[in-house]
C-alpha positions as a Markdown table, in Angstrom:
| # | Residue | x | y | z |
|---|---|---|---|---|
| 1 | Met | 5.8 | 9.7 | -10.9 |
| 2 | Glu | 9.4 | 8.9 | -10.4 |
| 3 | Ala | 10.5 | 5.2 | -10.1 |
| 4 | Ile | 11.2 | 3.9 | -6.6 |
| 5 | Arg | 14.6 | 2.3 | -6.1 |
| 6 | Cys | 14.9 | -0.4 | -3.5 |
| 7 | Val | 18.3 | -1.4 | -2.0 |
| 8 | Val | 18.3 | -4.5 | 0.1 |
| 9 | Thr | 21.3 | -5.5 | 2.3 |
| 10 | Gly | 22.2 | -8.9 | 3.7 |
| 11 | His | 25.2 | -11.0 | 4.4 |
| 12 | Asp | 27.6 | -13.0 | 2.2 |
| 13 | Gln | 28.8 | -16.5 | 3.1 |
| 14 | Gly | 31.5 | -15.0 | 5.3 |
| 15 | Gly | 29.0 | -13.0 | 7.3 |
| 16 | Arg | 30.0 | -9.6 | 5.9 |
| 17 | Ala | 27.3 | -7.0 | 5.1 |
| 18 | Val | 26.6 | -6.7 | 1.4 |
| 19 | Val | 24.0 | -5.3 | -0.9 |
| 20 | Val | 22.0 | -8.3 | -2.2 |
| 21 | Ser | 19.7 | -6.4 | -4.5 |
| 22 | Asp | 19.5 | -2.8 | -5.9 |
| 23 | Gly | 17.1 | -1.6 | -8.5 |
| 24 | Pro | 13.8 | 0.0 | -9.4 |
| 25 | Val | 10.6 | -1.7 | -8.5 |
| 26 | Glu | 7.8 | -1.7 | -11.1 |
| 27 | Pro | 4.5 | -0.4 | -9.9 |
| 28 | Val | 1.3 | -2.5 | -10.0 |
| 29 | Thr | -1.4 | -0.7 | -11.9 |
| 30 | Leu | -5.1 | -1.5 | -12.3 |
| 31 | Ser | -7.5 | -0.9 | -15.2 |
| 32 | Leu | -10.2 | -0.5 | -12.6 |
| 33 | Met | -8.4 | 2.6 | -11.0 |
| 34 | Pro | -6.4 | 4.6 | -13.6 |
| 35 | Gly | -3.6 | 6.5 | -12.0 |
| 36 | Phe | -3.5 | 4.3 | -8.9 |
| 37 | Glu | -0.2 | 2.6 | -8.4 |
| 38 | Thr | 1.1 | 0.5 | -5.6 |
| 39 | Ile | 4.8 | -0.4 | -5.4 |
| 40 | Glu | 5.2 | -3.5 | -3.4 |
| 41 | Leu | 8.6 | -3.2 | -2.0 |
| 42 | Trp | 9.0 | -5.9 | 0.7 |
| 43 | His | 7.1 | -8.3 | 3.0 |
| 44 | Thr | 7.8 | -10.6 | 5.9 |
| 45 | Asp | 5.7 | -13.6 | 6.7 |
| 46 | Ala | 6.6 | -13.6 | 10.4 |
| 47 | Thr | 9.1 | -12.0 | 12.7 |
| 48 | Pro | 12.4 | -11.9 | 10.8 |
| 49 | Ala | 15.3 | -14.1 | 12.0 |
| 50 | Leu | 18.6 | -12.5 | 11.3 |
| 51 | Pro | 20.7 | -13.0 | 9.3 |
| 52 | Asp | 18.9 | -15.6 | 7.1 |
| 53 | Arg | 15.1 | -15.3 | 7.2 |
| 54 | Leu | 14.7 | -11.6 | 6.2 |
| 55 | Gly | 11.6 | -11.4 | 4.0 |
| 56 | Ser | 11.1 | -11.1 | 0.3 |
| 57 | Pro | 10.4 | -8.6 | -2.4 |
| 58 | Gly | 6.8 | -7.9 | -3.3 |
| 59 | Ala | 3.7 | -8.7 | -1.2 |
| 60 | Pro | 1.7 | -12.0 | -1.6 |
| 61 | Arg | -1.4 | -10.3 | 0.0 |
| 62 | Tyr | -2.3 | -6.6 | 0.2 |
| 63 | Phe | -2.9 | -6.8 | 3.9 |
| 64 | Pro | -0.6 | -8.9 | 6.0 |
| 65 | Pro | -1.8 | -11.6 | 8.4 |
| 66 | Pro | -1.0 | -11.3 | 12.1 |
| 67 | Gly | 2.8 | -11.0 | 12.7 |
| 68 | Ala | 3.6 | -10.4 | 9.1 |
| 69 | Thr | 4.5 | -7.0 | 7.5 |
| 70 | Val | 4.2 | -5.2 | 4.1 |
| 71 | Phe | 6.1 | -2.2 | 2.9 |
| 72 | Arg | 4.7 | -0.3 | -0.1 |
| 73 | Val | 4.5 | 3.1 | -1.7 |
| 74 | Val | 1.1 | 4.1 | -3.1 |
| 75 | Thr | 0.3 | 6.8 | -5.7 |
| 76 | Phe | -3.2 | 8.1 | -5.4 |
| 77 | Pro | -4.6 | 9.8 | -8.4 |
| 78 | Ala | -6.5 | 13.1 | -7.9 |
| 79 | Asp | -10.2 | 12.5 | -7.0 |
| 80 | Gly | -12.1 | 12.0 | -10.1 |
| 81 | Ala | -9.0 | 11.2 | -12.2 |
| 82 | Gly | -9.0 | 7.5 | -11.1 |
| 83 | Ala | -12.4 | 6.6 | -12.6 |
| 84 | Pro | -12.2 | 3.8 | -15.3 |
| 85 | Thr | -13.1 | 4.9 | -18.8 |
| 86 | Thr | -16.4 | 3.7 | -20.3 |
| 87 | Asp | -14.6 | 1.2 | -22.6 |
| 88 | Val | -13.2 | -0.8 | -19.7 |
| 89 | Asp | -14.7 | -4.3 | -19.2 |
| 90 | Phe | -15.7 | -3.9 | -15.6 |
| 91 | Ser | -15.8 | -7.7 | -14.8 |
| 92 | Ala | -12.3 | -8.2 | -16.4 |
| 93 | Ala | -10.9 | -5.2 | -14.6 |
| 94 | Leu | -12.3 | -6.4 | -11.3 |
| 95 | Asp | -10.8 | -9.9 | -11.9 |
| 96 | Glu | -7.4 | -8.2 | -12.7 |
| 97 | Ala | -7.6 | -6.2 | -9.4 |
| 98 | Val | -8.3 | -9.3 | -7.4 |
| 99 | Ala | -5.5 | -11.2 | -9.0 |
| 100 | Lys | -2.9 | -8.4 | -8.8 |
| 101 | Leu | -3.7 | -7.2 | -5.3 |
| 102 | Pro | -5.2 | -10.0 | -3.3 |
| 103 | Asp | -7.3 | -8.8 | -0.3 |
| 104 | Leu | -7.7 | -5.2 | -1.5 |
| 105 | Val | -11.0 | -5.5 | -3.4 |
| 106 | Glu | -12.6 | -7.7 | -0.7 |
| 107 | Arg | -11.9 | -5.0 | 1.9 |
| 108 | Leu | -13.3 | -2.0 | 0.0 |
| 109 | Glu | -16.9 | -1.0 | 0.9 |
| 110 | Pro | -19.1 | -1.0 | -2.2 |
| 111 | Asp | -21.5 | 1.7 | -0.7 |
| 112 | Ala | -18.6 | 3.9 | 0.4 |
| 113 | Pro | -15.9 | 4.1 | -2.3 |
| 114 | Gly | -12.4 | 3.8 | -0.9 |
| 115 | Met | -13.5 | 3.1 | 2.7 |
| 116 | His | -12.1 | 0.0 | 4.3 |
| 117 | Thr | -11.1 | -1.5 | 7.6 |
| 118 | Thr | -8.0 | -3.6 | 8.1 |
| 119 | Asp | -6.6 | -5.9 | 10.8 |
| 120 | Thr | -3.3 | -4.0 | 10.7 |
| 121 | Val | -1.4 | -1.2 | 12.4 |
| 122 | Asp | -0.2 | 1.0 | 9.5 |
| 123 | Tyr | 2.6 | 3.5 | 9.6 |
| 124 | Ala | 2.1 | 6.0 | 6.8 |
| 125 | Ile | 4.3 | 8.9 | 5.8 |
| 126 | Val | 3.1 | 11.3 | 3.1 |
| 127 | Leu | 5.9 | 11.8 | 0.7 |
| 128 | Asp | 4.1 | 14.1 | -1.7 |
| 129 | Gly | 0.8 | 15.6 | -0.9 |
| 130 | Pro | -1.4 | 16.8 | 0.7 |
| 131 | Ile | -4.0 | 14.1 | 1.1 |
| 132 | Asp | -7.1 | 13.8 | 3.3 |
| 133 | Leu | -7.6 | 10.9 | 5.7 |
| 134 | Glu | -11.3 | 10.2 | 6.0 |
| 135 | Leu | -12.6 | 8.3 | 9.1 |
| 136 | Asp | -16.2 | 7.4 | 10.2 |
| 137 | Asp | -19.0 | 9.8 | 9.4 |
| 138 | Gly | -16.9 | 11.7 | 6.8 |
| 139 | Ala | -14.6 | 13.3 | 9.4 |
| 140 | Thr | -11.4 | 14.2 | 7.5 |
| 141 | Thr | -7.9 | 15.3 | 8.5 |
| 142 | Thr | -5.6 | 16.9 | 5.9 |
| 143 | Ile | -2.1 | 15.3 | 5.9 |
| 144 | Ala | 0.8 | 17.4 | 4.6 |
| 145 | Pro | 4.0 | 16.0 | 3.2 |
| 146 | Gly | 6.4 | 14.8 | 5.9 |
| 147 | Thr | 3.5 | 14.0 | 8.2 |
| 148 | Val | 3.2 | 10.5 | 9.8 |
| 149 | Val | -0.1 | 8.7 | 10.4 |
| 150 | Val | -0.4 | 5.7 | 12.7 |
| 151 | Gln | -3.6 | 4.0 | 11.6 |
| 152 | Cys | -4.7 | 1.5 | 14.2 |
| 153 | Gly | -7.2 | -0.8 | 12.5 |
| 154 | Thr | -9.8 | 1.9 | 12.0 |
| 155 | Arg | -12.3 | 2.3 | 9.2 |
| 156 | His | -10.7 | 4.8 | 6.8 |
| 157 | Gly | -10.2 | 6.0 | 3.2 |
| 158 | Trp | -7.7 | 8.2 | 1.5 |
| 159 | Arg | -9.0 | 11.2 | -0.5 |
| 160 | Asn | -6.8 | 13.1 | -2.9 |
| 161 | Arg | -8.3 | 16.5 | -3.4 |
| 162 | Ser | -5.0 | 18.1 | -4.4 |
| 163 | Gly | -5.7 | 18.0 | -8.2 |
| 164 | Arg | -2.5 | 16.0 | -8.8 |
| 165 | Pro | -1.1 | 12.5 | -8.0 |
| 166 | Val | 0.0 | 12.1 | -4.3 |
| 167 | Arg | 2.4 | 9.5 | -3.0 |
| 168 | Val | 2.3 | 7.8 | 0.5 |
| 169 | Ala | 4.7 | 5.2 | 1.9 |
| 170 | Phe | 3.1 | 2.6 | 4.1 |
| 171 | Val | 4.4 | -0.1 | 6.5 |
| 172 | Leu | 1.6 | -2.5 | 7.5 |
| 173 | Ile | 1.9 | -4.8 | 10.5 |
| 174 | Gly | -0.6 | -7.6 | 10.7 |
| 175 | Ala | -2.5 | -7.6 | 13.9 |
| 176 | Thr | -4.9 | -10.0 | 15.6 |
| 177 | Pro | -8.4 | -8.6 | 15.6 |
| 178 | Ala | -10.3 | -8.3 | 18.8 |
| 179 | Pro | -12.8 | -11.1 | 19.4 |
């Protein structure tokens, strides 16, 4: 898929608005999930304080803690296309996934591939699709390009039955789980 360019604005020493960075962001890929890419664009550790404490490129964790945010674009391979080849060292590939995308593997349900629950409110917009959003008991909703999903800490998984890669932009806001 096409590279994602990220333009970040800020202020110079005189307080004038300027572009502080502008360029493509390299995707994170995993041996464990061929065709899956996540482009970690930006994160904040807490509520931003303007003009100085704005956030940083990338994402130190896949799912942000309470009050923090993550902005990413994910490419989902077509169902069946993202299975590792038989020559992949599964243990090494799992270690790679844990190192590159902290929190993700730990949240995935081993008995229900792709299903996970997060302590986040997610704003998702399908850029290129369609893609199915699966919730409990296998209930699915097909999401077309341009559709926004507000995912409120529910158990879910994304299913790409389109036969081609699909791209979705996500903003995750860390929430405090109910006691």
